[in-house]
N, C-alpha and C positions, 0 to 999 in steps of 0.2 A: 393673669400671667401673660406677659408679652411673648411674642414669638419672633425669632429672627428667621427670615426665609429668603430664598434666592428667587427673585422675580426676574423672569426672562423676557427680554424684548425681542419678539419674533420678527425676523425680516426674511425676505426671499434670498435664498442661496442654495442654493441647494447642494480565464487562464487554464489549458490542460497540459499536464506534464506527463510524458510517456517515455518509457524505456523500451525501444524496439530491440529485439534480440535476433541473433543469427541462428539459423538452423544448420548444423554441421552434420554431415553424414560420413561415418567412417567407411573408407573404401578398403575393406580387408583384402589382403593378397589372396588370390585364388589360383590354384594350379589345376588346369584341365588337361587330362592325358587320354590318349587313345592309342590302341595298338591291335594288331592281328597276328595270328600264328596258326600253324597246323600242328596238331598234337596226335601222336600215335599211341594208341592204347588197345590192348587185346587184338592186335592185328589190323585195326581200323585206323584210318586217318580222319581226324575230326578238325573241322574249321572252328577257330576260336577267336573271338573278338572281345576286347575289354574297354570299358570307359571308367575312368577314375577321376575324382575331384578331391582336392585337399584345400582346407582353409586354415589360415594361421590362427593359432589359439589367442595370442595376445595381439591386439590390433595395432599397437604402437610400435615404433621402431622400424628397422629395415626388415629384409626377408629372413634373417637369421632368427632361429627360435623353434618352438614346437609347433607342429602342424598335425591336424586331424584329418584322417580319411573320412570325408563326409558322405561320399557317394562312390559306390563300386558296383558295376554291373558287368557280369560275364555272360556273353551270349554264345551258345554252342550249337553247331549244326552237324548232325551225324550223317553218314553216307546213306543210311537207309532208315525208314521209319521203324519205330519200336511199337510194341503193343502196350507199353507202359504209359499210363497217364497218372501223374501224381503231383501233389503239392506237399512240401514238407520244409521244416526249418532245420538247420544244423549249425553247429558251432565251429568256428575257425579259430585255432589257437596257436600262438607262438609260445615257446617254452616259458614257464612261469617266471624264470629268472629275468625275462625281458618284460613280461607283464602286458602283452598285447593280446587282445582277443576281440572277436566280433561274432555276430550272428547273421546268417544268411537265410534267405527264403529261396527254395529251389522249386521251379515250375517246369514240368516235363510233359510235353504233348507231341505225339508224332515223332518227327526227327529233330525237334527244337527243344532246347533246354536253356532256361534263363535263371541265373543265380544273382540275387540282389541283396546287397548289404542292408540290413534293417536295424541293426543296433551296433554302433561302432565304439569300440574302445581301442582303436587302432591309431597309433600316433607315430610320426616320424620326426626326425630332427633335420634342420638345415643349418649348416655351419660351413663357412668359407666355400660356398657354392657346391657343397656336397650334401647328398640326401641319404639318410640312413638312421642308424641307432647309435646315438652318441654314447649311451651307457656302455655299450659293448664294442664301441669303435668299429662298427660294421656299417659300411657305406655302400648303398645299392643304386645310387643315382647321382647325377651331376647337373649343374646349371651353367650354361654359357650365355651371357647376356640375359635374355628372358626365355631362352630355349631350355626345355627340361627333358631329360631322358631318365627313365627309371625302370628297373626290372625287379619286381618284388621278390621273386624266387630265382636265385642264381645257383643252380645245383652244385656246380663244382666248388664254388667259393664257400657255400654254406656247409656242404658235407665235410669239408676240411676242418671246419670249426665246430662240427658236432651238432648243427642245427638241422632240423627237418620240419618242413611245413607239411602237415598231413591232412588229408580229407578221406575219411573212411579207410585208412591204411595206405592210401596211395599218395605219392608225392603230388602236391598241388601245383599244376602247371602254371607258369607265369609268362606273360607276354612282355616283350620290350615295348614299353609305353613311351610315347613322346608327346610333347605339347608345350604350352606356354604359361608363364606367370602373368596374370592380369591383375589390375588394381593399381591404385595410387599409393604413394608412400605416406601421405598425410591426409588429414580430413579436408573435405571440400565444402565450401559454403553453398547451401541449397536455397539461399534467399533469406529474407527477414520475416519475422513474425512480430505482431504487436497486438495489444489488447485494445479493443474499441468498445464503445457503448452504443449499439445500433438503435436502440429504442428510446433513448433518453433525450428529452429536450433540455435537460438540466446539465448537459455535458457530463462531467465526472462528479457532480454534486449529488450527494445522498441526503435528502431532506426528510426528517421524521415528521409524521403527521401529528395533529393536535390532540388525538384521542389517547385514552389510557387503557391498555399499554400502547405506547407509541410504536409504530411500525414503519418500515421503509424497505424499499427493494430497488435493485438496479440490475439490468442485464449486461453481461460482458461477453464478448465473443472474440475469437482468434481471427485475425486477418493476416494472410500470408501473401508474400509477393509472388510465390510460385506454388503450384499444387504440391502438397506434402504426401509422403507415403502414409498408408493407414497406420494409426497408432493411438496412443492414449494421451490425455491432457489432464494433468494434476493441478488443480487450482488451490490457492491458499490465500489467507489474509492475516495480517498481524493481529495480535490480541486486542480486543476491545472489552475492557473490564465491565462486568455487570450487564452486558448486552448479549443476548442470544443471537448467534450468527449461524445461518445455515447456507450451504452452497448447494443449490439444487441443480442436479445434472452434472455433478463433478465427474470428470473422466472424458467428457465430450468437448467439442469445440465451443459450445455456448453454454453458459451457466447463468443462474440468477442468484445474486447475493441477497439474502433476506435477513433483515435486522428486526429484532423485537426488544423493546424496552430501552428507554434513554439511559445512557451511562450515568453513574453517580457523580463522576468527576468531570469538570470542564476540560481537563487535560486529555480526556479520551475522545474529544471531538477533533475535527480538523483532518489532517492528512493521515491516511492509512494506506500502506502498500499492499497491493494485490499482486500475486505472482502466478504464472502458469508455466509448468514444465512439460515439454513435449518429448515423447519417446516413441519412436517407430516400433511397429510390431516385431521387427527383426532386431531391434535394439541397436541398429547401426546409426540411426539419426537421432539427434537430441537438439533441443532448443529451449530457450527460456526467455520470457518477456515479463515486464513489470509495468504497472501503471499505478496511479494514485487515485484513491477515492477521498473525497472531502465530506465529512459528516457534519450536518447542521441540525439544530433543534428549532422548533417553532418558537420564536422569541416571546410572543405575547401569550402563548398558551400556558397552562399550569399543569402539565403532566410529567414534571420532573419526579425523580424517585426519593424525595426527602423522607427521612424516617421520623421527622418531627411533625406531628399532626397539625401543629399551629402554622406550619410553613406550607401546607398543601395548597392553599389558595394563592400564594404569591406567584407571580409570573416567572417563567423560566429564566428570563434575562437576569432577574434579581437573584435567583437561586445560584446560577452559574457564575455570574460576575463577582459575587461575594468571595469566590475562591481565588480570585486573581489579584495581582498587584494593584489593579485599578481601584480596589476597595480599601487601599491603605494610603490616605492622603499624606503626602510627604513621607511615605514609608511607615507611618505610625498605625498601630492597630486601634481600630475603633469598633464599637458595636453598631451594626447596621440592622435596621428594621424596615420592613415594608410599610409605608404609611398609607398606601392606597389613595383614598380621597377623604380621609378623616383626620389623620394625625397632623398636629400643628397646623400649618396653613395649606395642607395638601387639598383642602376643599376648594382652593382657588385654582382656576383652570390653567394658569400660566406658571405655576410653581412646580419646579422639578424636585427640589429637596428642601428640608428644613431641619433646624436645630431648635429644640424647645428651650428658649431662654429662661433662666432661673432654675433649671433642673440640675445644673452642674454635673450632669452625667455625660459620659463620653458616648453618647448615643446620637446617631444621625438617621434621619428618615428619608427614604426615597419615595416619591409620590407616583401616582399612576401616570405612566408615560404613553398610554394609548389614546389620550385625548386628542381632539382635532387640532389643537394649537401646535402639537408637535409633529403634525403632517405625516403620521405613520412612520416617521424616521427618527423619532426622539430628537428632533432638530431644534436647536436653540441658538440664539445669537446674543452675545454679551459685549459690553464695552471693554476695551483694553485700556487700562488706566495706569498713569504714573505721575504722581503729584510733583515729582522732581523735574518734570519736563514741561515745556510750554509750547503748545497747549497740552494740558494733561490727558486729553482724550487722544490716544494714539491711533485709534481705529476700532474696528469691530471684528469679532471672531465668531464664526459659526461652527458648531460641533454637531455630531450625530452619533447615535447609538452609544457605544462604550465610552467614547470621548465625552459625551454629555454626562454620563454617569460619573466618570472620574473627576471631571473639572467641577461639577456641582458639589461633590464631596469635599474637594479642596476648599471651596467657598464656605460651606457650612462648618467645616472643621476650624476655619479661621474664627468664626463666631464663638465656637467653644473655647478656643485658646484665649480670645480676648476676654471672655467672661471669667475664665479661671484666673486671668492675670489681674483683672481690675475689680471684680465684684464678689469674689469668693468670700464666704463667711461674713457677708454684709447684709443688713436688712434692706428692705425695699426703700425705706426712708433714707438710709445712708447712701444708697445708690443714687437716688434722686438728688440728694443734697450735693453730691460730688460732680453732678452732671447737669449744670443749669440749662444748657442749650438742648439737652435730651437727644444728643446725637450718638449716645452709646459709649463715648470716651470721656473719662474723668477730665474736667476742665484743666486740672493741674498738669495733665499729660499732653495736652494738645499742642502747645507751642513746640515741644521737643519733637513732635511728629509732623510739624509743619501744617497744623490745622489751626483754625481760628476758634477760640473757646466761646465766642459769642455767636457763632453761626452753626446752625443745624447741619448745613452742608457747605463747607468752605469753598469748594471748587464748583463752578457752574459753567463748564464748557458747553459750547453750542454745536449743533450738527443739523444737517438737513434731513427731515423725516421723509417718509414715503410719499407724502403729498407735496414735497418740494419746499416746505416751510422751514425756516430757521427756528429751532427751539433749543431750550436749555436742557442739559442732561440732568435728570433727577434720579439718583440711585437709591435714595432713602436715608441720607445722613452720612456723617463722617466714618462711623464704624462700619457701615455697609460699604463705603468706599474702600476701606482696608480689605474687606472680604473680596471685592472685585479685583483689587490689586494683587491679591494672593493667586489669582488665576492667570496673571499676565504671562508667566514663564511656562505655562503648560503648552506642550507641543502636540497638537492633534495627530493621531496616528501611532503614538508610541505604544498603545495597548491593542491595536487592531488585531494582532495575531492571537489575542485571547478571545476575540469576539467571533463565535461560531453560531450566532443567532441568525434566524431567517425571518424577517429581514435583518441585515447587519452590515458591517463595514466590509465583509469579505465575499459578498455574494450580490449579484445583480437583483435589484428590487423586483424586476419583472418575473423572476423565478419564485418570488415569495408573495405574489399578488393574493394568493388565497389565505395568507397568514397576516396580512397587514390590516389592522383595525380601521374601520371607517371613522372612528372617533365620535365622541358625543360629550 
């Protein structure tokens, strides 16, 4: 049985994307108030000072809205020391209809007493430069520009409305507090953050190893243009089907993305987004950065996750490229098998692919592309032919990796089509009788195809070989010429975005030096 095969004439020929993000810190409005007073009780005059701080509950918008008393310290100095030394907590309550309450800690030693708010459910409203309780339309302070004045307990006003602020049965004295509103009305930018890969010579490329299970890892770290407040960093990566992904150190500024097991599908290689979200401990600063990892498999290894035991020995490039449009010559479905160094003419060192003539099966074989002839790059060069032109040799085309795969299938598929067109259901004797010059095309068909029925190879264009000599092109007959012509309109590069092999069309060979076969 004869074999049609694609003999290659070998001649010499041979990016990081990052999304930096801004860190924005909310500048919540803060009111800081201080005041002093003298308070008479039980015949004594007591010196009284207060410090109060309020923070706006909702950080957006202007100053109008609900405010929480976040800090309140009352310091009392009595005219003479007491013999009482004590520590205790007490509740401070506004009538339930208002719903305000807080808990204070009181510390008394000598003639000093300090009362500190330790649990606050005390809220005030600001509206139209007034401070108070919007629910009851009770206003106890005002704002002029950024100057604030507030007296929490206003005896005459409150008594008229039936309110009493009480502490152990006594009216809770209140100081006239004054101060300022501080803070900005909008978020400020605190610089940029970005994701970098500090320990990787491979830039953002993640290359799986050749063993089973395949593993890979890459370190990612946050880089900021300014020091950031203490906080947490939440890292994530989009889904990679059938691959186990661990993020070691998640929560910190630096993590390791660890991958185990090659994906089942070729579509899972290539670009994957990683994201880190920053949040300061006080929740006022947030930021987000993204970057892209590119996943590659070792092209010549055989550690893919095929579920078919017969496919286990085939190289990764063959397993994954079968899933791509490059495996469909002219868009047609064919059955592809790995021929290694045994099927059809795969035992010849310069054969990329072959079709077994006489089988009439839509089966194409890809040969072992790790041989030295292919220079570790699956590199081939073929003549670009067009019998309608003069001279019919238009030049030479060199392909590598997935382009070699795709264009060789186009070549072999043409052999299949020709055989189905001219030889189907004919005996070997009939085939020989219709083709006297044994060029693979029935003699009766040749004139219409602009071939000479008395010549094995009608066209004999010349070219200069590597030694500088002028020689005639021998492609192996007229039908073989048709197979080469079928490759003419192939455009190298059209399938490169499907090639995630290392080595391959989308990665520097220098990064894959450990995976490039020496050839034999």
